[in-house]
C-alpha positions in Angstrom: 0.0 -0.1 0.0 1.3 3.5 -1.0 2.2 5.9 1.9 -0.3 8.6 2.7 1.9 11.5 1.5 2.0 9.8 -2.1 -1.8 9.3 -2.1 -2.3 13.0 -1.0 0.1 14.3 -3.7 -1.7 12.2 -6.3 -5.1 13.5 -5.2 -3.9 17.0 -5.3 -2.5 16.6 -8.8 -5.8 15.1 -9.9 -7.7 18.0 -8.4 -5.6 20.7 -10.1 -6.0 18.9 -13.5 -9.8 18.9 -13.0 -9.7 22.7 -12.1 -8.5 23.3 -15.6 -5.7 25.7 -14.6 -1.9 25.6 -14.9 0.9 27.9 -15.2 4.7 28.5 -15.0 4.6 30.0 -11.5 2.7 29.6 -8.3 0.4 32.7 -8.8 -2.8 30.9 -9.8 -5.9 29.7 -8.0 -9.1 28.1 -9.4 -12.5 27.4 -8.2 -14.7 25.4 -10.6 -14.5 27.0 -14.1 -13.1 30.3 -12.8 -9.4 31.0 -12.3 -7.5 34.0 -10.9 -3.8 34.4 -12.0 -1.1 37.1 -11.7 1.2 37.6 -14.6 4.4 39.5 -13.8 6.7 40.7 -16.6 6.4 40.8 -20.3 5.9 37.3 -21.7 4.6 35.8 -18.5 2.0 33.2 -19.3 -0.6 30.9 -17.8 -2.7 28.1 -19.2 -6.3 28.6 -18.0 -9.2 26.3 -18.9 -7.3 25.0 -22.0 -6.3 28.5 -23.2 -2.8 30.1 -23.1 -3.0 33.6 -21.6 0.2 35.7 -22.0 1.0 39.2 -20.8 2.4 41.3 -23.8 2.9 44.4 -21.6 1.4 47.1 -19.6 1.1 50.9 -20.5 -0.9 53.8 -19.2 -2.9 51.6 -16.8 -3.8 49.0 -19.5 -2.6 45.4 -19.9 -2.2 43.8 -23.3 -2.8 40.1 -23.2 -2.6 37.4 -25.8 -5.2 34.8 -25.7 -4.7 32.0 -28.3 -4.5 33.9 -31.5 -6.2 36.9 -30.2 -4.8 40.1 -28.6 -7.0 42.1 -26.1 -6.3 45.1 -23.9 -8.1 45.9 -20.5 -7.9 48.4 -17.7 -8.3 47.6 -14.0 -12.0 46.5 -13.6 -12.7 46.0 -17.2 -13.9 42.8 -18.7 -13.1 41.6 -22.3 -13.9 38.5 -24.3 -11.0 36.6 -25.7 -11.9 33.6 -27.7 -13.8 31.3 -25.3 -12.7 33.1 -22.2 -14.2 36.1 -20.5 -11.2 37.9 -18.8 -11.5 40.6 -16.1 -8.4 42.6 -15.2 -8.7 43.0 -11.5 -5.4 44.9 -11.0 -3.0 46.5 -13.5 0.5 47.8 -12.4 3.5 49.0 -14.4 4.8 45.4 -14.7 2.0 43.0 -13.8 -1.7 42.2 -14.2 -4.0 40.2 -12.0 -6.8 38.5 -14.0 -9.9 36.6 -13.4 -10.9 34.3 -16.4 -13.9 32.0 -17.0 -15.5 30.3 -19.8 -18.0 32.2 -21.8 
């Protein structure tokens, strides 16, 4: 029988896969079909609900994001449609953006 920490790690990995979110840092959290992520620095990316979301840059309080083949821009508090995702920029700074994304 496997040790409990191995089983716990396997269950955690399965839960994260079901949540539909992954990224190349630890700044993401998901609940059901909604994920929140912080992207810091040009080129930072996250995969949310099967879609790659990438920060192209921030300027004048707006963040430019690449979603699949589309490019969108949003200011703090603004929501935009980007392919199958609805993306809300919850915070925009000079070098980072915090987004909440969901399907639809």
